C-alpha positions in Angstrom: 66.8 94.2 118.6 68.9 92.8 121.4 69.3 94.5 124.8 73.1 94.7 124.2 72.6 96.7 121.0 70.0 99.0 122.7 72.4 99.8 125.5 75.7 99.5 123.7 75.1 101.9 120.7 74.2 104.9 122.9 77.2 104.2 125.1 79.5 104.0 122.2 78.0 107.2 120.7 78.2 109.2 123.9 81.9 110.1 123.6 81.4 111.4 120.1 78.3 113.4 121.0 80.1 115.2 123.8 83.4 115.6 121.9 81.6 116.6 118.7 79.6 119.3 120.5 82.8 120.6 122.0 84.4 120.8 118.6 81.4 122.6 117.1 81.2 125.1 119.9 84.9 125.8 120.4 87.0 124.6 117.5 89.8 127.0 118.4 90.6 124.8 121.5 91.9 122.0 119.2 92.7 123.8 116.0 96.4 124.2 116.9 96.8 120.5 117.6 94.7 119.6 114.5 96.8 121.9 112.1 99.5 119.3 111.2 96.9 116.7 110.1 94.2 119.1 108.7 96.5 121.1 106.3 97.8 118.1 104.2 94.2 116.7 104.0 92.7 120.1 102.9 95.4 120.4 100.2 94.4 117.1 98.7 90.6 117.3 99.2 89.4 120.6 97.7 85.8 120.1 99.0 87.0 120.7 102.6 87.2 124.3 104.0 90.7 125.9 104.0 90.6 127.1 107.7 91.4 124.5 110.3 88.7 125.8 112.7 86.1 125.1 110.0 87.4 121.6 109.4 87.3 120.9 113.1 83.8 122.2 113.4 82.7 120.1 110.4 84.3 117.0 111.9 82.4 117.8 115.2 79.2 118.2 113.3 79.6 114.8 111.6 80.4 113.3 115.0 77.2 114.8 116.6 74.9 113.8 113.7 76.3 110.3 113.3 76.5 109.9 117.0 72.8 110.7 117.3 72.0 108.2 114.5 74.1 105.5 116.1 72.6 106.1 119.6 69.0 106.0 118.3 69.6 103.0 116.0 68.8 105.0 112.8 71.2 103.8 110.0 73.7 102.7 112.7 76.1 101.0 110.2 76.8 104.1 108.0 76.8 106.3 111.2 79.5 104.1 112.8 81.6 104.4 109.6 81.2 108.2 109.5 82.3 108.5 113.1 85.2 106.1 112.4 86.3 108.3 109.4 86.4 111.4 111.8 88.2 109.5 114.5 91.3 108.6 112.5 92.4 112.2 111.9 91.3 113.2 115.4 93.5 110.6 117.0 96.4 111.4 114.8 96.1 115.1 115.5 95.3 115.0 119.2 97.4 112.1 120.6 100.8 112.2 119.0 102.5 110.4 121.9 105.6 109.8 119.8 106.3 113.5 119.7 105.9 114.1 123.5 109.1 115.0 125.3 107.9 114.6 128.9 107.6 110.9 129.9 104.3 111.6 131.8 102.8 113.4 128.9 104.0 110.7 126.5 102.3 108.0 128.8 99.0 110.0 128.9 99.0 110.6 125.1 99.7 106.9 124.5 96.8 105.9 126.8 94.5 108.3 124.9 95.8 107.1 121.5 95.0 103.4 122.3 91.7 104.4 123.9 90.8 105.9 120.6 92.1 102.9 118.7 89.8 100.8 120.9 86.8 103.0 120.1 87.7 102.7 116.4 87.6 98.9 116.8 84.2 99.2 118.4 82.9 101.4 115.6 84.2 99.0 113.0 82.3 96.2 114.8 79.2 98.3 114.9 79.5 99.1 111.2 79.6 95.4 110.5 76.7 94.5 112.8 73.7 93.5 110.9 71.4 93.4 113.9 70.9 89.7 113.6 69.6 90.1 110.1 71.3 88.5 107.1 73.9 90.8 105.6 73.6 92.1 102.1 76.5 89.8 101.0 74.6 86.8 102.4 71.4 87.8 100.8 73.1 88.3 97.4 74.8 84.9 97.7 71.6 83.2 98.7 69.7 84.8 95.8 72.4 83.8 93.3 72.3 80.2 94.6 68.5 80.2 94.2 68.8 81.6 90.6 71.4 78.9 89.7 69.1 76.3 91.1 66.2 77.7 89.0 68.3 77.9 85.9 69.3 74.2 86.4 65.6 73.2 86.6 64.8 75.2 83.5 67.7 73.6 81.6 66.6 70.1 82.6 63.1 70.9 81.7 64.1 72.2 78.3 66.3 69.1 77.6 63.5 66.8 78.7 60.9 68.4 76.4 63.4 69.1 73.5 64.3 65.5 72.9 60.7 64.2 72.3 59.9 67.4 70.3 63.0 66.8 68.1 62.1 63.1 67.6 58.5 64.1 66.7 59.9 66.6 64.2 62.1 64.0 62.6 59.2 61.6 62.2 57.0 64.3 60.8 59.7 65.2 58.3 59.8 61.6 57.0 56.0 61.5 56.5 54.7 62.2 53.0 53.4 65.7 52.7 
């Protein structure tokens, strides 16, 4: 694994580890801000808890678990996707700069919104990073190409042996029994 991955993954995960722990320990600190985003989601997704504090705590737990996985390099691609899935509602709930009245508050929320957007971009790149190994798509395409090549060889082989066999059969049919 490259040095950049060894250093970069824990650095990317650090924000989600600290933020996730904070959400697990004290969900009430962000529950009011999360309410406008959490309630419409919980109405559509029945598997989620009804109380906003519980959803915030669940989101924090996902961030901690996936952050640890990303930081240690254990299943980093699914971990990055899991964190990204929690980051979208977190950003929409916590940094609604378009609703801020005060110009300074609006500027601060805009900065945080685009910081989270940048982290989301980093997570998407991490989710796509194969670690210098061929991707599943490449492996599948390569295997299919190999199978097509093998099928072509078999087809040519069958044609090459079928013609003489058919000719021999015709000759044999003409011979007296």
